[in-house]
C-alpha positions in Angstrom: 149.7 73.3 115.8 151.0 75.8 113.4 150.1 79.5 113.4 151.2 81.7 110.5 152.4 84.9 112.2 155.6 85.2 110.1 157.7 84.3 113.1 158.2 81.2 115.5 156.2 81.1 118.6 157.6 79.7 121.9 155.3 77.5 124.0 155.2 80.3 126.5 154.2 82.9 124.0 151.7 80.6 122.4 150.1 80.0 125.9 149.9 83.7 126.4 148.3 84.2 123.1 145.6 81.5 123.8 144.8 82.8 127.3 144.4 86.2 125.9 142.1 84.9 123.3 140.0 83.1 126.0 139.8 86.2 128.0 138.7 88.4 125.2 135.9 85.9 124.4 134.8 85.8 127.9 134.4 89.6 127.9 132.8 89.8 124.5 129.6 91.9 124.6 126.5 89.9 125.2 124.1 89.5 122.2 120.6 90.3 122.6 117.9 90.3 119.8 115.0 92.7 120.5 112.0 92.3 118.3 109.6 95.4 118.3 105.9 95.3 117.9 105.8 97.3 114.8 107.8 99.1 112.1 110.5 101.4 113.4 108.9 104.5 114.9 109.1 106.7 117.9 107.3 104.3 120.1 110.6 102.3 119.9 112.8 105.4 120.2 114.5 104.5 123.5 115.9 101.3 122.2 117.2 102.9 119.0 118.6 105.7 121.1 120.4 103.2 123.4 121.9 101.6 120.4 122.8 104.9 118.6 124.4 106.6 121.5 126.4 103.5 122.8 124.4 103.0 125.9 124.0 99.3 125.3 127.7 99.0 124.4 128.5 100.7 127.7 126.6 98.0 129.6 128.4 95.3 127.6 125.5 94.5 125.4 125.5 93.8 121.6 121.8 94.6 120.8 120.2 93.8 117.4 116.8 95.5 116.9 114.4 93.7 114.4 111.2 95.4 113.3 107.8 93.8 113.8 104.7 94.5 111.9 101.0 93.3 111.4 102.1 90.0 110.1 104.8 89.3 112.7 103.9 87.0 115.8 106.3 88.2 118.3 105.4 85.7 121.0 105.9 82.8 118.5 109.3 84.1 117.5 110.2 84.5 121.1 109.3 81.0 122.1 111.0 79.7 118.9 114.3 81.5 120.3 114.4 83.7 117.3 114.3 86.7 119.6 115.5 87.2 123.1 113.1 90.0 124.1 110.0 91.2 122.4 107.9 94.3 122.9 104.4 93.1 123.6 101.3 93.7 125.6 100.1 92.6 129.0 96.8 91.1 127.6 98.8 89.1 125.0 101.1 87.9 127.7 98.4 86.9 130.2 96.7 84.9 127.4 100.1 83.3 126.7 100.5 82.4 130.4 96.9 80.9 130.4 98.2 78.6 127.5 101.2 77.5 129.5 103.8 79.5 127.5 107.0 80.2 129.5 107.3 84.0 129.0 107.5 86.9 131.5 107.3 90.7 131.4 110.5 92.3 132.8 109.7 96.0 132.5 107.0 98.3 131.4 108.6 101.3 129.6 105.1 102.6 128.6 103.0 103.1 131.8 100.1 103.8 129.6 98.9 102.3 126.2 99.1 104.9 123.4 96.0 103.2 122.0 92.8 105.2 121.8 89.9 106.1 119.5 89.9 108.7 116.7 86.6 110.2 115.9 85.2 113.1 113.9 84.8 116.4 115.5 81.0 115.8 116.0 81.7 113.1 118.7 82.7 114.9 121.8 82.9 112.0 124.2 83.0 108.3 124.2 79.5 108.3 125.2 78.6 109.5 121.7 79.6 106.3 119.8 76.1 104.9 119.3 75.3 104.3 115.7 78.9 104.9 114.6 80.9 102.4 112.6 84.1 101.6 114.5 87.1 100.2 112.7 88.9 97.7 114.9 91.9 95.6 114.0 92.1 91.7 114.6 94.3 92.3 117.6 91.9 95.1 118.9 89.0 92.5 118.9 90.8 90.7 121.8 92.2 93.7 123.6 90.6 97.1 123.8 87.4 96.4 122.0 85.8 94.2 124.8 86.7 97.0 127.3 85.2 99.8 125.1 82.0 97.8 124.2 81.3 97.1 127.9 82.1 100.5 129.1 80.1 102.5 126.6 77.3 99.9 125.8 78.3 99.3 122.2 77.6 96.5 120.0 79.6 94.0 117.9 77.6 94.9 114.9 79.3 98.4 114.9 82.7 96.9 114.5 84.4 96.7 111.0 87.9 95.5 110.3 90.8 98.2 110.5 93.4 97.6 107.8 95.8 100.4 109.0 94.6 102.6 106.2 93.1 106.0 107.5 91.2 106.7 104.2 87.9 105.1 105.2 87.8 107.3 108.3 88.7 110.4 106.2 86.0 109.6 103.7 83.0 108.9 106.1 81.9 111.2 109.0 80.0 108.3 110.6 83.3 106.3 111.0 85.5 106.1 114.2 88.7 104.1 114.3 91.3 102.8 116.6 94.5 105.0 116.7 97.7 105.6 118.5 98.1 109.2 119.7 101.5 109.2 118.2 100.6 108.2 114.6 97.1 108.1 113.2 96.1 111.2 114.9 98.8 113.0 113.1 97.7 111.6 109.8 94.3 112.8 110.4 95.5 116.3 111.0 97.7 116.2 107.8 94.6 115.1 105.8 92.8 118.2 107.2 90.1 116.2 109.0 88.6 117.9 112.1 88.8 115.2 114.8 89.0 114.3 118.5 91.1 111.7 120.1 90.3 109.7 123.2 93.1 108.0 124.8 91.8 104.9 126.5 94.1 104.9 129.5 92.6 108.4 130.5 89.2 106.7 130.7 90.1 103.8 132.8 91.6 101.2 130.4 94.1 99.5 132.7 97.0 97.8 130.6 100.6 99.0 130.3 101.7 99.7 126.7 104.8 98.1 125.1 106.1 95.9 127.7 109.5 94.1 127.5 108.9 90.2 127.5 111.4 87.5 127.6 111.4 83.8 128.2 111.7 82.1 131.6 114.9 80.1 130.6 116.6 83.5 129.8 115.7 85.0 133.1 117.2 81.9 134.7 120.4 81.6 132.7 121.1 85.3 131.8 119.8 87.2 134.7 122.6 89.7 134.9 122.4 90.3 131.2 118.6 90.9 131.4 119.1 93.3 134.3 121.7 95.2 132.2 119.3 95.2 129.1 116.4 96.7 131.1 118.5 99.4 132.8 120.3 100.4 129.5 117.0 100.5 127.7 115.3 102.8 130.2 118.4 105.1 130.2 117.9 105.0 126.4 114.4 106.4 126.9 115.6 109.1 129.2 118.1 110.1 126.5 115.6 109.9 123.7 113.1 112.1 125.3 115.8 114.7 125.9 117.3 114.7 122.3 115.8 112.1 120.0 118.2 113.0 117.0 120.5 110.0 117.3 117.6 107.5 117.7 115.6 109.0 115.0 118.5 108.6 112.5 118.5 104.9 113.2 114.6 104.7 113.0 114.6 106.4 109.6 117.4 104.0 108.5 115.1 101.0 109.5 112.0 102.6 108.2 112.7 105.0 105.4 109.0 105.9 105.2 109.2 107.6 108.6 109.2 111.4 108.3 110.7 113.9 110.6 107.4 115.7 111.4 105.7 112.5 112.4 108.7 111.6 114.7 108.5 115.1 116.3 104.8 114.7 116.8 105.0 111.3 118.3 107.8 112.5 120.8 105.7 115.4 121.8 102.6 113.3 122.4 104.7 110.7 124.5 105.7 113.6 126.6 102.3 115.4 126.8 100.4 112.2 127.9 103.3 111.1 130.2 103.1 107.7 128.7 106.6 106.8 130.0 107.0 109.0 133.1 103.5 108.9 134.5 101.7 106.6 136.8 103.8 104.6 139.2 106.9 105.6 137.2 106.6 109.1 138.7 107.7 107.8 142.2 109.3 104.4 141.4 111.3 105.2 138.3 110.7 104.6 134.6 110.0 101.0 133.6 108.4 100.1 136.9 105.6 97.5 137.2 103.3 96.7 140.2 101.1 93.9 141.4 98.2 96.4 141.8 98.4 97.4 138.2 98.8 93.9 136.8 95.8 92.8 138.8 93.6 95.5 137.4 94.4 94.1 134.0 93.8 90.6 135.1 90.3 91.6 136.5 89.3 93.3 133.3 90.3 90.3 131.2 88.4 87.9 133.5 85.2 90.1 133.4 85.6 90.3 129.7 86.0 86.5 129.4 89.5 86.9 127.8 91.2 85.0 130.8 90.2 82.1 133.0 89.7 83.2 136.7 92.1 80.4 137.8 95.0 81.5 135.7 98.1 82.0 137.7 98.4 85.6 136.4 101.5 86.5 138.6 103.4 84.1 136.4 103.2 86.7 133.7 105.7 89.1 135.1 108.6 89.6 137.6 109.5 92.9 139.2 113.0 91.9 140.1 114.6 93.8 137.3 112.6 97.1 138.0 112.0 97.3 141.8 115.4 98.9 142.5 115.9 100.4 139.1 115.1 104.2 139.7 116.0 105.3 136.3 114.6 108.9 135.6 115.8 112.1 134.2 
């Protein structure tokens, strides 16, 4: 062996050098690729904050955040091992488990789904949707729409495709559309439209929002790493909601179209509706999940014929990473 250091190495020195190299490799930061569910925005602020402020680094993690979008199939990329953790949804995951996919939720940063319905001011409750055209995305057809349709006696004939363009809503008083409290509601306000917003979770819609999902094999082989990732991510959320500036800088770098006023609005809405610190998180710490909550979502899906009754729904999640977490401000 010949090493070009400009001076001869004794066997002892060479051995020391090699041992040191092995030690450095063994203590190298653990790499994790996180795939989000959408373009960079405040709904992923905690993860960007943990990256920007060095929280992940402090836990020995080397985290890469990849943005999702309407054409990105996160579950497919997770199972293809192109991502280690994805931000997904309980309904999506329960369907995946029904299909035999080896994936599990490891934390629920959003205790409530930010999804709701944006209506014109003339609609003062969800009971006033009869006769309205309702814009529903393809994913919404198999998630919140069956719930809304059953709860408020609506018809599939009222549904039209939502293409993530708010202009059809702006132009037609008879249109209502799906919306995140942290994004489309703000767009409607900027457009000068007098509107109302109904957060589905405040009307009984049971799922969590934005859960962290990984593969079964990673839970088995990298359990300590996953535990660190969950804890660091939730500390990132605590930090982000306290002072979002570092995370927002990275969000805008990943998504140059993101504007400061929208980010500020989104953070305010996350706080106002207790999307992260509400529900069971109030007593059990941020990111928590419970059997009772998962069963409510399972029961809704079975009743809506989105899930077979004999599906082993408890295979969709594990509480081992959050039951003793107790991360809170």
